C-alpha positions in Angstrom: -101.6 -56.0 -25.2 -102.8 -56.1 -21.7 -100.1 -54.9 -19.5 -101.5 -56.7 -16.5 -101.2 -60.1 -18.2 -97.6 -59.1 -19.3 -96.6 -58.2 -16.0 -97.9 -61.6 -14.5 -96.0 -63.3 -16.8 -92.7 -61.6 -16.0 -93.5 -62.0 -12.3 -94.7 -65.6 -12.6 -91.2 -66.5 -14.4 -89.2 -64.4 -11.6 -90.9 -66.7 -9.1 -90.2 -69.8 -11.1 -86.6 -68.6 -11.4 -86.2 -67.9 -7.6 -88.0 -71.2 -5.9 -86.0 -73.3 -8.4 -82.3 -72.3 -8.1 -81.4 -75.3 -10.5 -82.5 -73.2 -13.4 -79.6 -71.1 -13.0 -76.9 -73.5 -14.5 -79.6 -74.5 -17.8 -79.1 -73.1 -21.2 -81.8 -74.2 -24.0 -85.4 -73.7 -24.6 -88.9 -75.3 -24.3 -91.1 -75.2 -27.3 -94.9 -75.6 -26.4 -98.0 -75.5 -28.4 -101.9 -75.3 -27.2 -104.5 -76.2 -29.6 -106.9 -73.5 -30.5 -109.6 -75.3 -28.2 -107.5 -76.4 -25.5 -106.8 -74.0 -22.3 -103.8 -76.3 -22.0 -100.6 -77.6 -23.4 -101.0 -80.0 -26.0 -97.2 -80.6 -26.9 -93.8 -79.6 -25.8 -90.4 -80.1 -27.2 -87.6 -79.6 -24.4 -84.2 -78.4 -26.0 -81.9 -79.3 -23.4 -79.3 -82.0 -22.6 -80.4 -85.5 -21.5 -78.4 -84.7 -18.0 -80.6 -81.4 -17.5 -83.7 -83.4 -18.6 -83.3 -86.2 -16.0 -82.5 -83.5 -13.3 -85.6 -81.5 -14.2 -87.9 -84.3 -14.0 -86.1 -85.6 -10.8 -86.3 -82.5 -9.0 -89.9 -81.8 -9.9 -89.0 -78.5 -11.8 -90.4 -80.1 -15.1 -94.0 -80.3 -13.6 -93.5 -76.5 -12.2 -92.5 -75.8 -15.8 -95.5 -77.4 -17.3 -98.0 -75.9 -14.8 -96.6 -72.3 -15.3 -96.9 -72.5 -19.2 -100.5 -73.9 -18.9 -101.2 -71.0 -16.8 -99.6 -68.2 -19.2 -101.5 -70.0 -22.1 -104.8 -70.0 -20.2 -104.5 -66.3 -19.2 -103.9 -64.9 -22.5 -106.6 -67.0 -24.1 -108.9 -65.6 -21.3 -108.2 -62.2 -22.0 -108.0 -62.7 -26.0 -104.2 -61.6 -26.2 -102.5 -63.0 -29.2 -100.3 -64.6 -30.0 -101.4 -67.2 -27.1 -101.2 -70.7 -28.8 -97.4 -71.4 -28.9 -94.1 -70.2 -27.9 -90.6 -71.0 -26.4 -89.3 -70.7 -22.9 -85.8 -69.6 -22.9 -83.4 -70.8 -20.3 -80.2 -68.9 -20.3 -78.2 -69.4 -17.1 -80.7 -67.8 -14.8 -82.4 -65.6 -17.2 -86.3 -66.8 -18.2 -88.2 -65.4 -20.7 -91.5 -66.5 -23.0 -91.1 -65.8 -26.6 -94.7 -66.1 -28.1 -94.9 -67.3 -31.7 -97.6 -66.5 -34.3 -100.2 -69.3 -35.2 -98.4 -69.8 -38.8 -95.2 -70.7 -37.2 -93.0 -73.6 -38.1 -93.5 -75.4 -34.7 -97.2 -75.3 -34.9 -97.3 -76.4 -38.5 -94.8 -79.4 -37.7 -96.9 -80.6 -34.9 -100.2 -80.2 -37.2 -98.3 -82.6 -39.7 -97.3 -84.9 -37.1 -100.9 -85.6 -35.6 
């Protein structure tokens, strides 16, 4: 694994947490997928309460999260670090982390079957 990219991911998540204190209250996750030929996200699933989803959208945090996830996917694809097509952003009362999922995991298979 490219430690520079991993460190950059951690720093990016920390900057997001610092810039958006609203994230301190959230517990949930965001599953994301990028098709193999796409440098950006293709689909997301937000596993949060409806009230939290509304708050994220109204406060602009949702756009910042999507931009961050796009950047993380793009960096991994450019450096050829796998996995790089899908994962989960975990939100746990101010703690943020990305769990990268292999290409054959259920979330990607469900996305493929839906399209």
